[in-house]
PAKOLRO-261219 format. One record per atom (N, C-alpha, C, O): z, y, x; residue in three letters. Coordinates in steps of 0.05 Angstrom, whole numbers, padded with zeros to 5 digits, always signed. Layout:
N
ZYXALA ...
//
This chain:
216
+00268+00561-00474MET +00273+00540-00483MET +00288+00526-00455MET +00280+00525-00432MET +00309+00516-00464PRO +00330+00508-00442PRO +00317+00485-00430PRO +00299+00474-00442PRO +00327+00475-00398SER +00316+00462-00377SER +00333+00436-00388SER +00357+00436-00393SER +00315+00411-00392PRO +00326+00387-00395PRO +00348+00378-00377PRO +00346+00385-00354PRO +00366+00364-00384SER +00389+00359-00371SER +00378+00331-00350SER +00363+00313-00358SER +00387+00333-00327ALA +00377+00313-00309ALA +00395+00283-00318ALA +00419+00281-00323ALA +00376+00264-00318PRO +00389+00237-00330PRO +00416+00231-00311PRO +00417+00238-00287PRO +00437+00217-00326ASP +00460+00199-00310ASP +00453+00173-00309ASP +00459+00156-00326ASP +00439+00170-00284PHE +00435+00140-00279PHE +00463+00126-00282PHE +00484+00139-00281PHE +00461+00100-00286SER +00485+00084-00289SER +00487+00061-00268SER +00468+00050-00256SER +00507+00057-00267PRO +00516+00037-00239PRO +00493+00009-00246PRO +00481-00002-00228PRO +00492+00005-00261GLU +00475-00024-00268GLU +00444-00010-00259GLU +00431-00027-00246GLU +00434+00011-00262PHE +00409+00022-00255PHE +00409+00018-00227PHE +00393+00002-00216PHE +00426+00031-00213THR +00421+00039-00187THR +00426+00010-00176THR +00415+00008-00154THR +00439-00012-00182SER +00436-00036-00178SER +00408-00050-00176SER +00399-00061-00156SER +00396-00047-00203GLU +00371-00058-00210GLU +00350-00042-00192GLU +00328-00053-00186GLU +00355-00018-00183LEU +00338-00001-00165LEU +00333-00013-00140LEU +00312-00018-00129LEU +00363-00019-00129ALA +00364-00038-00105ALA +00348-00064-00101ALA +00337-00076-00083ALA +00354-00069-00129GLU +00340-00099-00128GLU +00310-00104-00123GLU +00298-00122-00110GLU +00301-00080-00138LEU +00269-00071-00139LEU +00265-00065-00113LEU +00247-00080-00103LEU +00274-00050-00097LEU +00267-00051-00071LEU +00267-00071-00055LEU +00250-00073-00037LEU +00285-00088-00059ALA +00289-00116-00042ALA +00263-00130-00048ALA +00250-00141-00031ALA +00257-00128-00077TRP +00235-00150-00086TRP +00208-00134-00079TRP +00186-00145-00086TRP +00208-00110-00066ARG +00179-00101-00063ARG +00170-00114-00036ARG +00178-00108-00014ARG +00151-00132-00043ARG +00141-00145-00020ARG +00115-00139-00014ARG +00101-00128-00031ARG +00105-00145+00010ASP +00074-00146+00015ASP +00063-00171+00010ASP +00072-00190+00022ASP +00044-00172-00010VAL +00033-00198-00025VAL +00007-00203-00014VAL -00010-00186-00012VAL +00004-00224-00008ARG -00026-00230+00006ARG -00042-00256-00009ARG -00064-00266-00007ARG -00019-00264-00026HIS -00033-00289-00045HIS -00027-00288-00076HIS -00005-00291-00088HIS -00051-00283-00087PHE -00050-00272-00122PHE -00065-00294-00138PHE -00084-00307-00129PHE -00054-00298-00162ARG -00068-00308-00180ARG -00095-00292-00191ARG -00094-00268-00188ARG -00115-00300-00200LYS -00137-00287-00201LYS -00139-00279-00229LYS -00161-00271-00236LYS -00121-00278-00247GLU -00121-00268-00272GLU -00120-00237-00278GLU -00108-00223-00262GLU -00132-00226-00298PRO -00135-00198-00296PRO -00116-00182-00305PRO -00102-00192-00322PRO -00112-00158-00298ILE -00086-00143-00299ILE -00093-00134-00328ILE -00077-00140-00346ILE -00117-00118-00336GLY -00122-00106-00359GLY -00120-00075-00354GLY -00102-00064-00341GLY -00142-00060-00368GLU -00149-00031-00357GLU -00120-00015-00362GLU -00108-00004-00344GLU -00113-00018-00386ASP -00090-00003-00393ASP -00070-00003-00368ASP -00064+00018-00356ASP -00062-00027-00362ARG -00037-00026-00343ARG -00043-00016-00316ARG -00025-00008-00301ARG -00072-00016-00307VAL -00086-00004-00285VAL -00081+00022-00286VAL -00071+00033-00266VAL -00088+00037-00311ALA -00084+00062-00313ALA -00055+00072-00315ALA -00047+00094-00308ALA -00041+00050-00326GLU -00017+00061-00327GLU -00006+00065-00296GLU +00007+00085-00290GLU -00011+00050-00282LEU +00003+00050-00255LEU -00008+00069-00239LEU +00006+00078-00221LEU -00030+00076-00242LEU -00041+00096-00222LEU -00031+00125-00233LEU -00032+00146-00220LEU -00023+00123-00262ALA -00010+00149-00266ALA +00016+00149-00259ALA +00028+00170-00256ALA +00025+00130-00258VAL +00055+00134-00238VAL +00050+00132-00219VAL +00073+00127-00209VAL +00030+00132-00195ALA +00031+00138-00173ALA +00030+00169-00167ALA +00038+00179-00146ALA +00020+00182-00191GLN +00014+00215-00192GLN +00042+00224-00189GLN +00042+00246-00179GLN +00065+00216-00193LEU +00093+00228-00191LEU +00104+00222-00168LEU +00128+00225-00164LEU +00083+00213-00146ALA +00102+00211-00118ALA +00098+00241-00109ALA +00078+00255-00114ALA +00127+00249-00091PRO +00124+00279-00080PRO +00098+00283-00060PRO +00086+00264-00050PRO +00090+00310-00056SER +00069+00319-00046SER +00079+00338-00025SER +00101+00347-00030SER +00068+00348-00002VAL +00074+00369+00015VAL +00062+00391-00003VAL +00040+00387-00014VAL +00073+00411-00007GLY +00064+00436-00021GLY +00051+00431-00046GLY +00034+00447-00054GLY +00059+00408-00062ASN +00049+00400-00089ASN +00019+00397-00081ASN +00003+00408-00097ASN +00007+00384-00058SER -00020+00383-00052SER -00032+00361-00069SER -00055+00361-00078SER -00015+00342-00072GLN -00029+00318-00086GLN -00059+00308-00076GLN -00079+00304-00089GLN -00054+00304-00047PRO -00082+00297-00034PRO -00088+00271-00038PRO -00110+00264-00028PRO -00074+00251-00052TRP -00084+00226-00054TRP -00106+00219-00070TRP -00108+00230-00092TRP -00124+00200-00061ARG -00152+00193-00079ARG -00156+00163-00079ARG -00161+00148-00060ARG -00153+00157-00106PHE -00154+00127-00103PHE -00182+00117-00111PHE -00194+00130-00127PHE -00190+00097-00102VAL -00220+00088-00105VAL -00222+00053-00111VAL -00218+00035-00095VAL -00229+00050-00138ARG -00228+00025-00142ARG -00253+00013-00138ARG -00275+00021-00146ARG -00248-00011-00120VAL -00271-00029-00115VAL -00278-00046-00131VAL -00270-00069-00128VAL -00296-00041-00154ARG -00305-00060-00173ARG -00323-00074-00164ARG -00318-00098-00168ARG -00345-00069-00150SER -00368-00085-00139SER -00353-00109-00127SER -00332-00110-00114SER -00372-00131-00136ALA -00362-00163-00120ALA -00381-00161-00094ALA -00376-00176-00075ALA -00397-00148-00091ALA -00410-00141-00063ALA -00397-00124-00046ALA -00396-00126-00021ALA -00387-00110-00058LEU -00372-00088-00035LEU -00347-00105-00032LEU -00340-00110-00009LEU -00336-00114-00049ARG -00306-00132-00040ARG -00312-00154-00022ARG -00297-00161-00004ARG -00338-00168-00028GLU -00342-00193-00007GLU -00341-00177+00022GLU -00325-00183+00040GLU -00360-00157+00025THR -00361-00145+00045THR -00332-00137+00058THR -00328-00143+00081THR -00316-00125+00046LEU -00294-00116+00057LEU -00278-00145+00064LEU -00264-00145+00085LEU -00278-00162+00052ALA -00266-00191+00055ALA -00274-00200+00084ALA -00259-00208+00102ALA -00300-00198+00085GLY -00320-00211+00114GLY -00310-00196+00133GLY -00305-00209+00154GLY -00304-00170+00133HIS -00299-00144+00156HIS -00272-00150+00160HIS -00265-00150+00183HIS -00255-00155+00142ALA -00225-00163+00149ALA -00221-00191+00163ALA -00203-00192+00179ALA -00235-00208+00159ASP -00236-00239+00174ASP -00246-00233+00201ASP -00237-00243+00221ASP -00265-00215+00201THR -00281-00212+00233THR -00259-00196+00248THR -00252-00201+00271THR -00248-00177+00232GLU -00225-00161+00251GLU -00202-00177+00256GLU -00188-00170+00275GLU -00195-00198+00241LYS -00170-00214+00250LYS -00176-00234+00263LYS -00157-00247+00272LYS -00203-00244+00269ALA -00207-00261+00293ALA -00211-00247+00314ALA -00206-00259+00335ALA -00218-00224+00319ALA -00218-00210+00339ALA -00194-00203+00356ALA -00192-00202+00381ALA -00174-00197+00336ALA -00147-00193+00341ALA -00131-00217+00352ALA -00116-00217+00372ALA -00135-00234+00340ALA -00130-00265+00351ALA -00139-00271+00376ALA -00124-00282+00393ALA -00165-00266+00381ALA -00173-00273+00404ALA -00166-00255+00432ALA -00171-00262+00456ALA -00154-00231+00422ALA -00147-00212+00440ALA -00114-00218+00452ALA -00105-00208+00473ALA -00099-00234+00434MET -00075-00237+00441MET -00070-00258+00472MET -00086-00276+00476MET -00053-00255+00487PRO -00050-00269+00510PRO -00037-00297+00508PRO -00042-00318+00520PRO -00017-00289+00487ASP +00009-00309+00486ASP -00006-00330+00468ASP -00018-00324+00447ASP -00005-00352+00477ALA -00021-00376+00459ALA -00009-00383+00429ALA -00022-00387+00409ALA +00025-00384+00435GLU +00037-00391+00415GLU +00038-00367+00393GLU +00041-00371+00369GLU +00036-00340+00406ARG +00034-00324+00383ARG +00012-00316+00364ARG +00013-00305+00342ARG -00015-00328+00386ARG -00039-00330+00376ARG -00040-00347+00349ARG -00046-00341+00326ARG -00029-00372+00361SER -00029-00390+00337SER -00017-00384+00315SER -00029-00389+00294SER +00007-00371+00313LYS +00025-00361+00293LYS +00007-00343+00275LYS +00007-00345+00250LYS -00007-00326+00290TYR -00024-00297+00277TYR -00051-00312+00264TYR -00061-00301+00245TYR -00062-00335+00273ALA -00089-00344+00263ALA -00079-00359+00239ALA -00095-00363+00221ALA -00047-00370+00235ALA -00042-00385+00210ALA -00034-00366+00188ALA -00033-00375+00165ALA -00030-00343+00191LEU -00028-00319+00173LEU -00052-00315+00156LEU -00075-00319+00165LEU -00046-00307+00130LYS -00060-00296+00111LYS -00057-00268+00108LYS -00039-00258+00094LYS -00074-00255+00123LEU -00076-00221+00115LEU -00082-00209+00096LEU -00073-00187+00093LEU -00095-00218+00082HIS -00105-00205+00055HIS -00112-00221+00034HIS -00112-00245+00038HIS -00119-00212+00006GLY -00122-00222-00015GLY -00144-00205-00028GLY -00142-00194-00050GLY -00167-00205-00011ILE -00189-00182-00020ILE -00205-00206-00045ILE -00214-00195-00065ILE -00208-00229-00042ARG -00222-00246-00056ARG -00212-00251-00078ARG -00224-00253-00099ARG -00182-00254-00074GLU -00168-00264-00103GLU -00158-00245-00119GLU -00159-00248-00144GLU -00147-00223-00107ALA -00131-00202-00119ALA -00154-00189-00148ALA -00178-00184-00144ALA -00142-00187-00170PRO -00162-00173-00188PRO -00167-00145-00184PRO -00187-00137-00195PRO -00158-00133-00174GLU -00156-00107-00165GLU -00158-00101-00140GLU -00141-00111-00126GLU -00176-00085-00128VAL -00176-00074-00095VAL -00179-00048-00098VAL -00195-00039-00115VAL -00162-00031-00082ILE -00155-00003-00091ILE -00164+00007-00058ILE -00149-00003-00041ILE -00182+00022-00048ALA -00180+00038-00027ALA -00167+00069-00033ALA -00173+00082-00053ALA -00150+00077-00013VAL -00134+00105-00017VAL -00144+00124+00006VAL -00150+00115+00028VAL -00146+00145+00001PHE -00154+00169+00018PHE -00140+00192+00022PHE -00128+00198+00002PHE -00138+00209+00042CYS -00123+00231+00036CYS -00144+00253+00039CYS -00158+00253+00059CYS -00145+00273+00019ASP -00167+00293+00021ASP -00155+00313+00036ASP -00137+00327+00028ASP -00166+00313+00063ASP -00152+00340+00082ASP -00169+00361+00076ASP -00170+00376+00095ASP -00182+00366+00058ALA -00195+00387+00052ALA -00191+00410+00022ALA -00200+00431+00013ALA -00171+00386+00013THR -00158+00396-00012THR -00151+00429-00012THR -00144+00438+00009THR -00151+00443-00032THR -00138+00469-00035THR -00116+00466-00054THR -00100+00484-00053THR -00114+00453-00067THR -00088+00453-00076THR -00061+00452-00065THR -00055+00438-00046THR -00047+00464-00074GLY -00022+00475-00058GLY -00025+00494-00041GLY -00005+00505-00031GLY -00051+00501-00036PHE -00055+00523-00016PHE -00048+00526+00014PHE -00050+00546+00029PHE -00042+00501+00018GLY -00037+00490+00051GLY -00007+00495+00056GLY +00001+00496+00079GLY +00012+00498+00035LEU +00044+00503+00035LEU +00048+00483+00051LEU +00033+00465+00046LEU +00066+00477+00071GLY +00080+00463+00084GLY +00064+00442+00105GLY +00073+00424+00118GLY +00039+00451+00103ALA +00022+00432+00124ALA +00004+00453+00144ALA -00018+00447+00154ALA +00016+00477+00146ALA +00006+00497+00172ALA +00014+00480+00197ALA -00005+00472+00210ALA +00039+00472+00205THR +00046+00461+00227THR +00041+00432+00233THR +00034+00420+00253THR +00048+00425+00208MET +00041+00389+00204MET +00025+00382+00186MET +00035+00377+00164MET +00002+00379+00188PRO -00022+00374+00169PRO -00021+00351+00166PRO -00028+00345+00143PRO -00012+00327+00183GLU -00004+00305+00177GLU +00007+00296+00153GLU +00000+00276+00141GLU +00031+00319+00143THR +00048+00305+00122THR +00029+00300+00096THR +00038+00287+00076THR +00001+00311+00096ARG -00012+00304+00074ARG -00016+00280+00070ARG -00016+00269+00048ARG -00022+00265+00096ALA -00027+00233+00096ALA +00001+00222+00091ALA +00000+00200+00080ALA +00028+00233+00097TYR +00056+00223+00093TYR +00056+00223+00061TYR +00064+00202+00050TYR +00047+00243+00045SER +00047+00245+00016SER +00029+00227+00006SER +00033+00221-00018SER +00007+00214+00018VAL -00010+00195+00004VAL +00001+00169+00008VAL -00001+00152-00010VAL +00018+00161+00035VAL +00037+00136+00033VAL +00056+00136+00010VAL +00058+00116-00005VAL +00074+00162+00005LEU +00086+00160-00013LEU +00081+00154-00042LEU +00099+00145-00056LEU +00056+00158-00050ALA +00045+00156-00073ALA +00040+00125-00074ALA +00043+00111-00094ALA +00032+00116-00053ILE +00029+00084-00043ILE +00051+00071-00051ILE +00050+00052-00067ILE +00073+00080-00041HIS +00094+00065-00042HIS +00107+00070-00077HIS +00119+00052-00088HIS +00101+00095-00089THR +00108+00099-00116THR +00095+00071-00134THR +00107+00055-00148THR +00068+00075-00126LEU +00052+00045-00138LEU +00059+00019-00131LEU +00056+00001-00147LEU +00068+00015-00109TRP +00082-00009-00103TRP +00106-00016-00122TRP +00103-00035-00138TRP +00126-00003-00122LEU +00149-00002-00142LEU +00143-00005-00168LEU +00156-00019-00183LEU +00123+00010-00176ALA +00122+00005-00207ALA +00103-00017-00213ALA +00102-00025-00236ALA +00088-00030-00191ALA +00073-00051-00200ALA +00096-00076-00198ALA +00099-00094-00215ALA +00112-00074-00173ARG +00136-00093-00173ARG +00150-00096-00203ARG +00149-00117-00216ARG +00162-00071-00212ALA +00172-00073-00236ALA +00163-00084-00258ALA +00177-00091-00277ALA +00140-00084-00258ARG +00117-00096-00280ARG +00113-00122-00274ARG +00093-00131-00285ARG +00125-00135-00260GLY +00119-00169-00249GLY +00091-00169-00237GLY +00076-00188-00242GLY +00081-00149-00221LEU +00054-00148-00206LEU +00067-00149-00174LEU +00091-00145-00168LEU +00048-00154-00160GLY +00045-00154-00132GLY +00033-00134-00121GLY +00016-00124-00136GLY +00035-00123-00096LEU +00011-00110-00084LEU +00015-00113-00053LEU +00038-00112-00044LEU -00011-00116-00034GLY -00012-00120-00008GLY -00029-00099+00006GLY -00049-00090-00007GLY -00023-00090+00031TRP -00031-00071+00042TRP -00047-00084+00063TRP -00034-00095+00080TRP -00071-00085+00064VAL -00090-00096+00082VAL -00096-00075+00107VAL -00113-00057+00105VAL -00082-00079+00129SER -00084-00063+00148SER -00102-00067+00169SER -00105-00050+00186SER -00120-00101+00168ILE -00135-00106+00187ILE -00165-00103+00180ILE -00183-00120+00177ILE -00162-00071+00177VAL -00194-00063+00168VAL -00199-00042+00186VAL -00178-00033+00196VAL -00222-00030+00194GLU -00230-00009+00212GLU -00230+00018+00190GLU -00242+00017+00168GLU -00213+00043+00198PRO -00220+00059+00175PRO -00250+00072+00172PRO -00259+00080+00150PRO -00265+00072+00197GLY -00293+00084+00193GLY -00311+00065+00180GLY -00330+00075+00168GLY -00308+00036+00180PHE -00319+00025+00168PHE -00318+00021+00134PHE -00335+00014+00118PHE -00293+00028+00131VAL -00289+00026+00100VAL -00295+00054+00091VAL -00309+00054+00070VAL -00291+00072+00098THR -00302+00098+00093THR -00332+00102+00088THR -00341+00116+00070THR -00347+00087+00109ASP -00375+00092+00107ASP -00386+00074+00086ASP -00408+00079+00076ASP -00370+00049+00077LEU -00381+00027+00059LEU -00375+00041+00038LEU -00396+00041+00025LEU -00358+00053+00024LEU -00348+00065+00004LEU -00362+00091-00003LEU -00362+00098-00027LEU -00375+00106+00014ASP -00387+00129+00012ASP -00375+00151+00001ASP -00385+00163-00018ASP -00352+00157+00013VAL -00333+00176+00003VAL -00342+00204+00017VAL -00357+00204+00037VAL -00330+00231+00002PRO -00330+00254+00015PRO -00323+00253+00048PRO -00306+00239+00058PRO -00335+00268+00058ALA -00330+00272+00088ALA -00301+00277+00097ALA -00289+00268+00117ALA -00290+00294+00074SER -00258+00310+00083SER -00241+00286+00077SER -00218+00292+00083SER -00242+00265+00070TRP -00228+00244+00059TRP -00220+00221+00075TRP -00236+00202+00079TRP -00199+00220+00084ARG -00188+00204+00108ARG -00179+00177+00099ARG -00164+00176+00080ARG -00186+00156+00109PHE -00177+00131+00096PHE -00147+00128+00103PHE -00137+00137+00123PHE -00138+00117+00086ILE -00106+00106+00091ILE -00098+00082+00090ILE -00081+00072+00105ILE -00111+00071+00070ALA -00100+00038+00060ALA -00121+00029+00041ALA -00134+00043+00026ALA -00123+00003+00044LEU -00138-00015+00023LEU -00117-00033+00015LEU -00102-00046+00030LEU -00117-00032-00021LEU -00093-00045-00028LEU -00104-00072-00044LEU -00125-00072-00057LEU -00089-00095-00043CYS -00093-00115-00068CYS -00073-00113-00086CYS -00049-00109-00079CYS -00082-00117-00112LEU -00062-00111-00131LEU -00069-00136-00153LEU -00092-00144-00159LEU -00044-00145-00163GLY -00050-00169-00182GLY -00028-00187-00185GLY -00010-00183-00168GLY -00025-00206-00201HIS -00001-00226-00202HIS +00005-00245-00177HIS -00010-00263-00169HIS +00032-00235-00164PRO +00034-00256-00140PRO +00030-00287-00150PRO +00034-00294-00173PRO +00023-00302-00130LEU +00021-00328-00139LEU +00050-00342-00133LEU +00057-00360-00148LEU +00064-00336-00115GLU +00092-00343-00108GLU +00113-00322-00103GLU +00119-00319-00080GLU +00125-00309-00120PRO +00140-00282-00110PRO +00159-00293-00094PRO +00165-00317-00096PRO +00173-00275-00076ASP +00194-00286-00059ASP +00209-00257-00053ASP +00199-00234-00052ASP +00234-00265-00051VAL +00247-00232-00042VAL +00248-00231-00008VAL +00254-00210+00003VAL +00241-00253+00005ILE +00239-00253+00032ILE +00216-00248+00039ILE +00199-00263+00030ILE +00206-00226+00060PRO +00183-00222+00068PRO +00167-00244+00081PRO +00179-00259+00097PRO +00139-00248+00078GLU +00127-00277+00083GLU +00125-00269+00119GLU +00128-00287+00135GLU +00123-00250+00125LEU +00122-00253+00158LEU +00154-00265+00172LEU +00157-00281+00191LEU +00173-00253+00158GLU +00198-00262+00161GLU +00197-00294+00158GLU +00202-00311+00175GLU +00190-00299+00131ARG +00192-00335+00124ARG +00171-00348+00145ARG +00176-00370+00154ARG +00153-00338+00151ARG +00139-00356+00177ARG +00143-00350+00199ARG +00127-00359+00215ARG +00163-00335+00208GLY +00172-00334+00233GLY +00164-00315+00256GLY +00171-00314+00279GLY +00144-00298+00238TRP +00132-00277+00257TRP +00144-00251+00267TRP +00139-00238+00287TRP +00167-00246+00242GLN +00183-00222+00256GLN +00211-00225+00237GLN +00208-00226+00212GLN +00234-00227+00248PRO +00260-00224+00225PRO +00262-00194+00222PRO +00251-00178+00237PRO +00280-00187+00197ARG +00286-00166+00189ARG +00303-00152+00209ARG +00323-00166+00215ARG +00303-00133+00219LEU +00325-00119+00237LEU +00349-00108+00229LEU +00346-00098+00207LEU +00372-00107+00239ASP +00395-00097+00230ASP +00391-00068+00224ASP +00385-00053+00243ASP +00393-00057+00201GLY +00387-00030+00195GLY +00407-00009+00215GLY +00400+00015+00219GLY +00426-00020+00222SER +00444-00003+00233SER +00433+00007+00262SER +00441+00028+00273SER +00413-00013+00273SER +00401-00006+00302SER +00384+00022+00301SER +00382+00037+00320SER +00373+00026+00274ASN +00354+00042+00273ASN +00365+00072+00268ASN +00351+00092+00265ASN +00392+00071+00267VAL +00409+00101+00261VAL +00417+00112+00282VAL +00428+00094+00296VAL +00418+00136+00295SER +00425+00147+00315SER +00441+00181+00306SER +00439+00194+00286SER +00453+00186+00327GLU +00470+00213+00316GLU +00470+00232+00343GLU +00472+00220+00365GLU +00469+00254+00343ARG +00462+00275+00363ARG +00486+00298+00360ARG +00485+00318+00375ARG 
//
């Protein structure tokens, strides 16, 4: 059977892809309307198309459906935010930080915890002998794939990083070999914007990309 020909992507598609990347924002404000089981399944299936070291596919997605667990996660994130604010020595920065909304755990219709299975035998360890952390990088690529797929369908995704990994791992009672990578909120954005919220709120502007490129 002959191999399929690689698609010839049009200039219009590449332009739209760049636009999609620009609109991939970290969303913290969500509408509460449900997404639908078929759409969630579709997005998680697309995420499986991400590249992974040695084809190990080490990502593990845990949908947090329990209202009690979600509220515990939200309360934990609030506590961690308060502690981080209190530790900031600069009063102006502390005030800006306190005004930021760092998660949508209570509002988003879908909350997903993502783990890396460090004990997976899929892929037979190829590519991870000297850099085992590449498995975690693979999981991040799956998250980014999910992020783009969600945005292309009019949805938003927010990565909640103000949580303690051990707390989330214990709370969700996952296998010991699963390493926590991310807590994600998924849903319809309240107010989509092409400019990152942290930039809009004066926390940090986007850098000039040329400053991040060097030669040797």
